[in-house]
N, CA, C and O atoms as CSV, one atom per row, in Angstrom:
chain,resi,resn,atom,element,x,y,z
A,1,MET,N,N,0.848,-1.183,0.000
A,1,MET,CA,C,0.000,0.000,0.000
A,1,MET,C,C,0.891,1.243,0.000
A,1,MET,O,O,1.861,1.312,0.755
A,2,TRP,N,N,0.567,2.219,-0.839
A,2,TRP,CA,C,1.319,3.460,-0.935
A,2,TRP,C,C,0.827,4.454,0.110
A,2,TRP,O,O,-0.368,4.540,0.391
A,3,THR,N,N,1.765,5.202,0.679
A,3,THR,CA,C,1.469,6.159,1.735
A,3,THR,C,C,2.023,7.534,1.363
A,3,THR,O,O,3.164,7.653,0.917
A,4,VAL,N,N,1.213,8.560,1.551
A,4,VAL,CA,C,1.671,9.931,1.306
A,4,VAL,C,C,2.600,10.328,2.455
A,4,VAL,O,O,2.237,10.230,3.628
A,5,ILE,N,N,3.809,10.779,2.093
A,5,ILE,CA,C,4.757,11.177,3.136
A,5,ILE,C,C,5.161,12.644,3.018
A,5,ILE,O,O,5.861,13.177,3.879
A,6,TYR,N,N,4.712,13.291,1.938
A,6,TYR,CA,C,5.078,14.697,1.739
A,6,TYR,C,C,4.097,15.319,0.756
A,6,TYR,O,O,3.680,14.672,-0.205
A,7,ILE,N,N,3.730,16.567,0.994
A,7,ILE,CA,C,2.908,17.337,0.056
A,7,ILE,C,C,3.787,18.488,-0.441
A,7,ILE,O,O,4.208,19.343,0.339
A,8,ALA,N,N,4.052,18.497,-1.735
A,8,ALA,CA,C,4.902,19.529,-2.332
A,8,ALA,C,C,4.027,20.637,-2.921
A,8,ALA,O,O,2.909,20.393,-3.374
A,9,LYS,N,N,4.562,21.855,-2.903
A,9,LYS,CA,C,3.814,23.008,-3.413
A,9,LYS,C,C,3.745,23.054,-4.927
A,9,LYS,O,O,2.892,23.740,-5.491
A,10,ASN,N,N,4.634,22.332,-5.590
A,10,ASN,CA,C,4.632,22.308,-7.052
A,10,ASN,C,C,5.343,21.038,-7.531
A,10,ASN,O,O,5.943,20.314,-6.737
A,11,LYS,N,N,5.267,20.787,-8.812
A,11,LYS,CA,C,5.833,19.558,-9.366
A,11,LYS,C,C,7.354,19.539,-9.244
A,11,LYS,O,O,7.946,18.485,-9.008
A,12,LYS,N,N,7.979,20.683,-9.401
A,12,LYS,CA,C,9.442,20.752,-9.310
A,12,LYS,C,C,9.920,20.284,-7.931
A,12,LYS,O,O,10.880,19.519,-7.832
A,13,MET,N,N,9.256,20.740,-6.880
A,13,MET,CA,C,9.639,20.330,-5.523
A,13,MET,C,C,9.358,18.848,-5.304
A,13,MET,O,O,10.152,18.151,-4.673
A,14,ALA,N,N,8.238,18.368,-5.819
A,14,ALA,CA,C,7.909,16.938,-5.700
A,14,ALA,C,C,8.978,16.086,-6.377
A,14,ALA,O,O,9.379,15.046,-5.853
A,15,GLU,N,N,9.433,16.533,-7.538
A,15,GLU,CA,C,10.478,15.790,-8.253
A,15,GLU,C,C,11.805,15.824,-7.505
A,15,GLU,O,O,12.572,14.862,-7.559
A,16,LYS,N,N,12.081,16.923,-6.810
A,16,LYS,CA,C,13.299,17.029,-6.000
A,16,LYS,C,C,13.266,16.001,-4.859
A,16,LYS,O,O,14.258,15.319,-4.603
A,17,VAL,N,N,12.128,15.900,-4.185
A,17,VAL,CA,C,11.968,14.928,-3.099
A,17,VAL,C,C,12.035,13.510,-3.667
A,17,VAL,O,O,12.661,12.631,-3.076
A,18,GLN,N,N,11.392,13.292,-4.808
A,18,GLN,CA,C,11.421,11.977,-5.449
A,18,GLN,C,C,12.859,11.567,-5.771
A,18,GLN,O,O,13.248,10.424,-5.530
A,19,GLU,N,N,13.635,12.480,-6.307
A,19,GLU,CA,C,15.032,12.183,-6.646
A,19,GLU,C,C,15.841,11.845,-5.393
A,19,GLU,O,O,16.624,10.895,-5.394
A,20,LEU,N,N,15.653,12.617,-4.332
A,20,LEU,CA,C,16.359,12.373,-3.072
A,20,LEU,C,C,16.082,10.964,-2.558
A,20,LEU,O,O,17.009,10.235,-2.202
A,21,LEU,N,N,14.808,10.583,-2.519
A,21,LEU,CA,C,14.430,9.279,-1.990
A,21,LEU,C,C,14.850,8.141,-2.920
A,21,LEU,O,O,15.225,7.065,-2.455
A,22,THR,N,N,14.788,8.373,-4.213
A,22,THR,CA,C,15.209,7.360,-5.178
A,22,THR,C,C,16.697,7.084,-5.036
A,22,THR,O,O,17.127,5.936,-5.142
A,23,GLN,N,N,17.483,8.122,-4.799
A,23,GLN,CA,C,18.923,7.946,-4.590
A,23,GLN,C,C,19.211,7.095,-3.360
A,23,GLN,O,O,20.266,6.466,-3.266
A,24,GLU,N,N,18.281,7.076,-2.428
A,24,GLU,CA,C,18.423,6.258,-1.223
A,24,GLU,C,C,17.877,4.842,-1.433
A,24,GLU,O,O,17.854,4.039,-0.500
A,25,GLY,N,N,17.438,4.538,-2.655
A,25,GLY,CA,C,16.979,3.198,-2.990
A,25,GLY,C,C,15.510,2.932,-2.727
A,25,GLY,O,O,15.084,1.779,-2.681
A,26,MET,N,N,14.736,3.988,-2.556
A,26,MET,CA,C,13.306,3.814,-2.263
A,26,MET,C,C,12.466,3.886,-3.532
A,26,MET,O,O,12.828,4.558,-4.498
A,27,LEU,N,N,11.344,3.186,-3.510
A,27,LEU,CA,C,10.343,3.323,-4.560
A,27,LEU,C,C,9.531,4.565,-4.245
A,27,LEU,O,O,9.071,4.741,-3.116
A,28,VAL,N,N,9.354,5.422,-5.230
A,28,VAL,CA,C,8.663,6.688,-5.009
A,28,VAL,C,C,7.785,6.992,-6.212
A,28,VAL,O,O,8.172,6.740,-7.353
A,29,LYS,N,N,6.597,7.535,-5.949
A,29,LYS,CA,C,5.793,8.073,-7.039
A,29,LYS,C,C,5.196,9.387,-6.588
A,29,LYS,O,O,5.011,9.631,-5.395
A,30,ILE,N,N,4.898,10.233,-7.568
A,30,ILE,CA,C,4.263,11.515,-7.275
A,30,ILE,C,C,2.970,11.587,-8.067
A,30,ILE,O,O,2.842,11.011,-9.147
A,31,GLN,N,N,2.010,12.316,-7.496
A,31,GLN,CA,C,0.731,12.493,-8.181
A,31,GLN,C,C,0.129,13.829,-7.778
A,31,GLN,O,O,0.294,14.279,-6.644
A,32,PRO,N,N,-0.570,14.461,-8.714
A,32,PRO,CA,C,-1.205,15.741,-8.375
A,32,PRO,C,C,-2.311,15.537,-7.349
A,32,PRO,O,O,-2.982,14.505,-7.348
A,33,VAL,N,N,-2.497,16.514,-6.485
A,33,VAL,CA,C,-3.547,16.432,-5.467
A,33,VAL,C,C,-4.912,16.553,-6.112
A,33,VAL,O,O,-5.826,15.796,-5.785
A,34,SER,N,N,-5.057,17.499,-7.025
A,34,SER,CA,C,-6.344,17.652,-7.701
A,34,SER,C,C,-6.330,16.860,-9.001
A,34,SER,O,O,-5.315,16.803,-9.697
A,35,LYS,N,N,-7.437,16.269,-9.310
A,35,LYS,CA,C,-7.552,15.496,-10.538
A,35,LYS,C,C,-7.598,16.451,-11.718
A,35,LYS,O,O,-8.144,17.550,-11.623
A,36,GLY,N,N,-7.026,16.026,-12.814
A,36,GLY,CA,C,-7.013,16.863,-14.005
A,36,GLY,C,C,-5.662,16.793,-14.672
A,36,GLY,O,O,-4.948,15.797,-14.551
A,37,ALA,N,N,-5.318,17.834,-15.365
A,37,ALA,CA,C,-4.063,17.877,-16.111
A,37,ALA,C,C,-2.867,17.807,-15.173
A,37,ALA,O,O,-2.941,18.227,-14.019
A,38,ASP,N,N,-1.784,17.280,-15.676
A,38,ASP,CA,C,-0.533,17.163,-14.926
A,38,ASP,C,C,0.157,18.526,-14.940
A,38,ASP,O,O,1.099,18.753,-15.700
A,39,ARG,N,N,-0.325,19.423,-14.092
A,39,ARG,CA,C,0.147,20.800,-14.081
A,39,ARG,C,C,1.386,20.957,-13.212
A,39,ARG,O,O,1.642,20.147,-12.321
A,40,MET,N,N,2.142,21.999,-13.481
A,40,MET,CA,C,3.368,22.264,-12.733
A,40,MET,C,C,3.095,23.056,-11.452
A,40,MET,O,O,3.873,22.968,-10.502
A,41,ASP,N,N,2.009,23.825,-11.408
A,41,ASP,CA,C,1.816,24.792,-10.334
A,41,ASP,C,C,0.886,24.334,-9.212
A,41,ASP,O,O,0.641,25.101,-8.281
A,42,GLY,N,N,0.371,23.133,-9.270
A,42,GLY,CA,C,-0.508,22.657,-8.220
A,42,GLY,C,C,0.251,21.861,-7.167
A,42,GLY,O,O,1.452,21.627,-7.301
A,43,TYR,N,N,-0.445,21.453,-6.133
A,43,TYR,CA,C,0.171,20.628,-5.090
A,43,TYR,C,C,0.301,19.190,-5.570
A,43,TYR,O,O,-0.539,18.689,-6.318
A,44,PHE,N,N,1.378,18.530,-5.123
A,44,PHE,CA,C,1.647,17.150,-5.490
A,44,PHE,C,C,1.938,16.326,-4.247
A,44,PHE,O,O,2.612,16.786,-3.326
A,45,GLU,N,N,1.425,15.108,-4.231
A,45,GLU,CA,C,1.721,14.161,-3.155
A,45,GLU,C,C,2.935,13.338,-3.546
A,45,GLU,O,O,3.090,12.938,-4.700
A,46,VAL,N,N,3.791,13.091,-2.568
A,46,VAL,CA,C,4.921,12.178,-2.745
A,46,VAL,C,C,4.573,10.931,-1.945
A,46,VAL,O,O,4.306,11.008,-0.745
A,47,LEU,N,N,4.576,9.787,-2.609
A,47,LEU,CA,C,4.159,8.535,-1.982
A,47,LEU,C,C,5.281,7.501,-2.016
A,47,LEU,O,O,6.060,7.438,-2.967
A,48,VAL,N,N,5.347,6.696,-0.966
A,48,VAL,CA,C,6.263,5.559,-0.889
A,48,VAL,C,C,5.481,4.377,-0.333
A,48,VAL,O,O,4.404,4.558,0.234
A,49,PRO,N,N,6.017,3.167,-0.491
A,49,PRO,CA,C,5.359,2.022,0.144
A,49,PRO,C,C,5.271,2.238,1.658
A,49,PRO,O,O,6.174,2.808,2.270
A,50,GLU,N,N,4.189,1.779,2.236
A,50,GLU,CA,C,3.940,1.980,3.668
A,50,GLU,C,C,5.119,1.527,4.528
A,50,GLU,O,O,5.429,2.160,5.537
A,51,SER,N,N,5.765,0.455,4.141
A,51,SER,CA,C,6.880,-0.091,4.927
A,51,SER,C,C,8.107,0.827,4.938
A,51,SER,O,O,8.985,0.678,5.788
A,52,GLU,N,N,8.168,1.775,3.996
A,52,GLU,CA,C,9.315,2.684,3.915
A,52,GLU,C,C,8.976,4.103,4.370
A,52,GLU,O,O,9.833,4.985,4.318
A,53,ALA,N,N,7.758,4.332,4.809
A,53,ALA,CA,C,7.295,5.688,5.112
A,53,ALA,C,C,8.126,6.375,6.194
A,53,ALA,O,O,8.527,7.527,6.024
A,54,GLU,N,N,8.382,5.699,7.280
A,54,GLU,CA,C,9.131,6.322,8.382
A,54,GLU,C,C,10.555,6.665,7.950
A,54,GLU,O,O,11.050,7.751,8.250
A,55,ASP,N,N,11.209,5.749,7.249
A,55,ASP,CA,C,12.566,6.018,6.763
A,55,ASP,C,C,12.573,7.186,5.784
A,55,ASP,O,O,13.465,8.032,5.831
A,56,ALA,N,N,11.580,7.233,4.897
A,56,ALA,CA,C,11.491,8.316,3.918
A,56,ALA,C,C,11.321,9.663,4.612
A,56,ALA,O,O,11.965,10.640,4.231
A,57,GLN,N,N,10.473,9.724,5.611
A,57,GLN,CA,C,10.270,10.976,6.344
A,57,GLN,C,C,11.552,11.407,7.046
A,57,GLN,O,O,11.865,12.597,7.086
A,58,ASN,N,N,12.288,10.462,7.594
A,58,ASN,CA,C,13.554,10.782,8.241
A,58,ASN,C,C,14.570,11.339,7.245
A,58,ASN,O,O,15.286,12.291,7.555
A,59,ILE,N,N,14.635,10.755,6.061
A,59,ILE,CA,C,15.543,11.222,5.019
A,59,ILE,C,C,15.195,12.651,4.610
A,59,ILE,O,O,16.079,13.496,4.469
A,60,ILE,N,N,13.912,12.913,4.423
A,60,ILE,CA,C,13.467,14.264,4.053
A,60,ILE,C,C,13.819,15.253,5.159
A,60,ILE,O,O,14.336,16.337,4.888
A,61,TYR,N,N,13.541,14.879,6.395
A,61,TYR,CA,C,13.843,15.760,7.531
A,61,TYR,C,C,15.330,16.074,7.608
A,61,TYR,O,O,15.723,17.227,7.781
A,62,GLU,N,N,16.156,15.036,7.478
A,62,GLU,CA,C,17.608,15.203,7.579
A,62,GLU,C,C,18.184,16.006,6.416
A,62,GLU,O,O,19.238,16.627,6.554
A,63,SER,N,N,17.505,15.998,5.283
A,63,SER,CA,C,17.998,16.742,4.114
A,63,SER,C,C,17.731,18.245,4.242
A,63,SER,O,O,18.366,19.055,3.567
A,64,GLY,N,N,16.797,18.603,5.102
A,64,GLY,CA,C,16.464,20.013,5.291
A,64,GLY,C,C,15.462,20.557,4.290
A,64,GLY,O,O,15.271,21.770,4.193
A,65,ILE,N,N,14.836,19.686,3.562
A,65,ILE,CA,C,13.831,20.134,2.578
A,65,ILE,C,C,12.615,20.656,3.313
A,65,ILE,O,O,11.648,21.083,2.681
């Protein structure tokens, strides 16, 4: 099951978090909060498998994002 671990203000920030977590070997996906076009300026959820959620949050916290 996928778990939301971060809400980014835009797609660029979501991709930055995705890259950080991917470099740590985690499975990551991003999706827009509102349904519709894949826009750059809306909020995006960053999701990881539930079993990796705590580690992912720690990585984000330690990175200072």
